[in-house]
C-alpha positions in Angstrom: 66.9 70.9 78.9 66.0 70.6 82.5 69.0 69.1 83.5 70.9 72.1 81.8 68.7 74.5 83.4 69.2 73.0 86.9 72.9 72.8 85.9 72.9 76.6 85.2 70.6 78.0 88.2 73.5 75.6 90.3 76.1 77.5 89.1 74.7 80.8 89.5 73.9 79.8 93.3 77.4 79.0 93.5 79.0 82.2 92.0 76.7 84.5 94.2 77.7 82.9 97.4 81.5 82.8 96.4 81.4 86.4 95.3 79.5 87.5 98.6 82.3 85.5 100.7 84.7 87.2 98.7 83.1 90.9 99.3 82.5 90.2 102.8 86.0 89.0 103.3 87.0 92.6 101.5 85.5 94.4 104.7 85.7 92.0 107.4 89.7 91.3 107.0 90.5 95.2 107.3 87.9 95.4 110.1 89.6 93.1 112.4 92.8 94.5 111.4 91.8 98.0 112.6 90.1 96.3 115.5 93.2 94.8 116.4 95.1 98.2 115.9 92.6 100.1 118.0 92.6 97.5 120.7 96.3 97.6 121.1 96.1 101.3 121.7 93.7 101.1 124.1 95.8 98.6 125.8 98.9 101.1 125.6 96.5 103.7 126.8 96.3 101.9 130.1 99.9 100.6 130.7 101.5 103.3 131.8 100.5 105.8 134.8 101.4 108.7 132.7 98.6 107.9 130.3 96.3 107.6 132.8 97.0 110.9 134.7 96.9 113.0 131.5 93.9 114.6 130.7 94.4 114.4 126.8 95.4 110.8 126.7 92.1 110.1 128.8 90.2 111.6 126.2 92.2 109.9 123.6 91.2 106.7 125.3 87.5 107.5 125.3 87.4 108.7 121.7 89.3 105.7 120.7 87.0 103.1 122.9 83.6 104.9 121.2 85.3 104.0 117.7 86.3 100.6 118.5 82.7 100.0 119.8 80.8 101.5 116.6 83.8 100.1 114.6 82.4 96.3 116.0 78.6 97.1 115.9 78.7 98.3 112.3 81.0 95.2 111.0 78.4 92.9 112.9 75.3 94.7 111.2 77.3 94.3 107.8 78.0 90.3 108.6 74.1 89.9 109.4 73.4 91.7 106.0 75.8 89.7 104.0 74.4 86.7 105.7 70.7 87.8 104.7 69.8 87.2 108.6 66.7 89.3 109.4 66.6 90.5 113.1 63.4 91.4 114.9 62.8 94.8 115.9 63.3 94.9 119.4 66.7 93.3 118.9 67.4 95.6 116.0 66.5 98.6 118.1 69.3 97.5 120.6 72.0 97.3 118.2 70.8 100.5 116.7 70.6 102.6 119.5 74.4 101.2 120.9 75.4 102.4 117.4 73.5 105.7 117.5 75.0 106.1 121.4 78.7 105.6 120.5 78.5 107.7 116.7 77.8 110.7 119.1 80.7 110.0 121.1 83.9 111.1 118.8 82.6 114.5 117.7 81.9 115.7 121.1 85.1 114.2 122.5 86.9 116.2 119.8 85.2 119.3 120.7 86.5 118.6 124.4 89.7 117.6 122.9 90.1 121.2 121.1 89.2 122.9 124.1 91.9 121.4 126.2 94.5 122.4 123.7 93.0 125.9 123.5 93.3 126.5 127.1 97.0 124.7 127.2 97.9 127.4 124.7 96.0 130.3 125.6 96.3 130.2 129.1 98.9 128.2 130.0 99.1 129.1 134.1 95.4 128.1 134.3 95.4 124.9 132.4 96.6 122.8 135.2 93.9 124.0 137.5 91.2 124.0 135.0 92.1 120.8 133.2 92.3 118.5 136.3 91.5 114.4 136.0 88.4 115.3 137.9 87.0 118.0 135.4 88.2 115.7 132.7 86.1 113.0 133.9 83.2 115.3 134.5 83.3 116.2 130.7 83.6 112.6 129.9 80.4 112.1 132.0 78.8 114.8 130.0 79.6 113.5 126.8 78.1 110.1 127.5 75.0 111.8 129.0 74.1 114.0 126.2 74.4 110.8 123.8 72.6 108.7 126.3 70.0 111.6 126.3 69.9 111.3 122.4 69.5 107.6 122.5 66.5 108.1 125.1 64.8 110.6 122.8 64.9 107.9 119.9 63.2 105.3 121.9 60.6 107.8 122.9 60.0 108.5 119.1 60.0 104.9 118.3 57.2 104.1 120.9 54.7 106.6 118.9 55.2 104.1 115.7 52.2 101.7 115.4 54.1 98.2 116.0 50.6 96.6 116.8 49.8 97.3 113.1 52.4 94.9 111.9 52.0 91.2 111.0 55.1 90.2 113.0 58.0 92.1 114.6 60.1 90.2 112.1 61.9 92.8 110.0 61.2 92.8 106.3 64.6 94.5 106.0 68.2 94.1 106.9 69.0 95.8 110.4 70.8 99.3 110.7 70.3 102.3 112.4 68.5 103.8 109.3 66.0 100.9 109.0 65.2 101.9 113.0 64.0 105.3 111.8 60.5 104.7 111.6 58.3 107.6 110.8 58.6 111.0 110.0 59.5 112.5 113.3 61.9 110.1 113.8 63.7 110.9 110.4 63.5 115.0 111.4 64.8 114.7 114.6 67.9 112.3 113.3 68.5 115.1 110.9 68.3 117.9 112.9 70.5 116.3 115.6 72.8 115.1 113.2 73.2 118.9 112.1 73.3 120.7 115.5 76.3 118.6 116.7 78.6 118.9 113.7 77.5 122.5 113.4 78.5 122.7 117.2 81.8 120.6 117.0 82.8 122.7 113.8 82.2 126.2 115.5 83.9 124.6 118.7 86.9 123.5 116.9 87.3 126.2 114.3 87.1 129.1 117.3 89.7 127.1 119.1 92.2 127.1 116.2 91.7 131.1 115.5 92.4 131.4 119.3 95.6 129.3 119.1 96.5 131.0 115.7 96.0 134.8 117.6 97.8 133.7 120.6 100.9 132.2 118.7 101.3 135.8 117.5 101.8 136.8 121.1 105.5 137.4 122.3 104.7 135.6 125.5 103.4 132.5 124.1 105.3 129.0 123.5 105.8 129.0 119.5 106.9 125.6 119.8 103.6 124.6 121.6 101.5 126.9 119.7 102.4 125.3 116.3 101.8 122.0 117.9 98.6 123.0 119.1 97.4 124.2 115.7 98.3 121.2 113.9 96.4 119.0 116.4 93.5 121.2 116.0 93.8 120.9 112.0 94.0 117.0 112.9 90.8 117.2 114.9 88.9 119.2 111.9 89.8 116.2 109.4 88.8 113.5 112.1 85.3 115.7 112.3 85.0 115.7 108.7 85.8 111.6 108.7 83.3 111.2 111.5 80.4 113.2 109.3 81.3 111.4 106.2 79.8 108.4 107.8 76.3 110.3 108.2 76.3 110.5 104.1 76.7 107.0 103.6 73.6 106.0 103.1 72.4 109.0 100.9 75.4 108.1 98.8 74.6 104.8 98.2 70.6 105.7 97.3 72.0 108.2 94.7 74.3 105.7 93.0 71.8 103.1 93.2 70.0 105.4 90.8 72.5 104.8 87.9 74.3 101.6 88.1 72.8 97.9 88.4 72.8 95.6 91.5 75.8 93.8 91.0 78.1 97.0 90.6 76.2 98.5 93.5 77.1 95.9 95.7 80.9 96.0 94.9 80.9 99.9 94.9 79.2 99.4 98.5 82.1 97.7 99.7 84.6 100.2 99.0 82.6 102.7 100.1 81.6 101.2 103.5 85.5 100.4 104.4 86.7 103.9 103.2 83.8 105.8 104.8 82.7 103.6 108.3 85.6 101.4 108.9 88.7 103.4 107.8 87.9 106.8 110.0 87.3 105.1 112.8 91.0 103.6 113.0 92.5 106.7 112.0 92.6 108.0 115.3 94.8 105.3 116.5 96.9 105.1 113.8 97.8 109.1 114.1 98.3 109.3 117.5 100.4 105.9 117.8 102.8 107.5 115.4 102.8 111.2 115.8 103.0 111.4 119.9 106.5 110.9 121.1 105.0 109.6 124.2 102.7 107.0 122.9 104.8 106.2 119.9 107.6 103.8 121.5 105.1 102.4 124.0 102.4 101.4 121.2 105.0 100.2 118.2 106.5 97.8 121.1 103.4 96.3 122.3 101.9 96.3 118.5 105.0 94.4 117.6 104.9 92.3 120.5 101.2 90.9 120.0 101.8 90.4 116.3 105.0 88.2 117.5 102.8 86.4 119.7 100.0 85.8 117.3 102.4 84.5 114.5 103.8 81.8 117.4 100.4 81.1 118.3 99.3 80.4 114.7 102.4 78.1 113.8 101.6 76.0 117.1 97.9 75.7 116.1 99.0 74.7 112.7 102.0 72.5 113.6 101.1 68.5 114.3 
């Protein structure tokens, strides 16, 4: 009887381990694929002078860079949780703050990109003097400064938490940005800041869209340019919505956990994680890599070359 029980326990442990490996693979493979695509796009945007000297491509680079870093950090935290590795509060705090830093970059960069399109359509004669490389660099610095201030405030709020009352700095839960929201003040600030950023971004992008639509009706406006800018601003609204979807990831899982068992919840969590956290961070590179006529040939060329190089390298490693 004892041997049968022990055998059943071993089978259960092995089955649980295999399921964990399979579920981790389901999220890790798409993540590495998207990181490869984003990395190729970042390389593409630095391969030609026209990309380095055009404001909207510089802003696109900043957007994809932040999304790529956020994707890598999110996957790292997910792998640590899947391997049931618990970090200390200081280590988790650094990872969580880096995640928060890059998470806000996307909506703020979308705001700057929308304003750039608005100026290009509504004030075409003033576009060149206003949207310069220097001003674009300053705008990017402002975006990162705002994000850094957000992280600094979060750190100051964490200092108010009574860590000395803890028996150990070892975390009892898996590391995540939500796990580092300690105390009611941190929670209130997180919700207020998230709402402020996305309301600001929504108002700015929507206002730019309305301005472009009004300008498109003017006889002096280039209709083709206005139509293209309007489609771009609609794309930015979709990107903003996808960025916002990551903020409802944890509340969604909490709501689902109340009606589903743990096994089914883990499986659904993988799908939600890939669709809500991972996929939106690759969307910008995919859309601009296919949609933009200047980027598309260079991006596809680099992507195909890197894929061929990867296949050749894999064959060389496999061959004796």
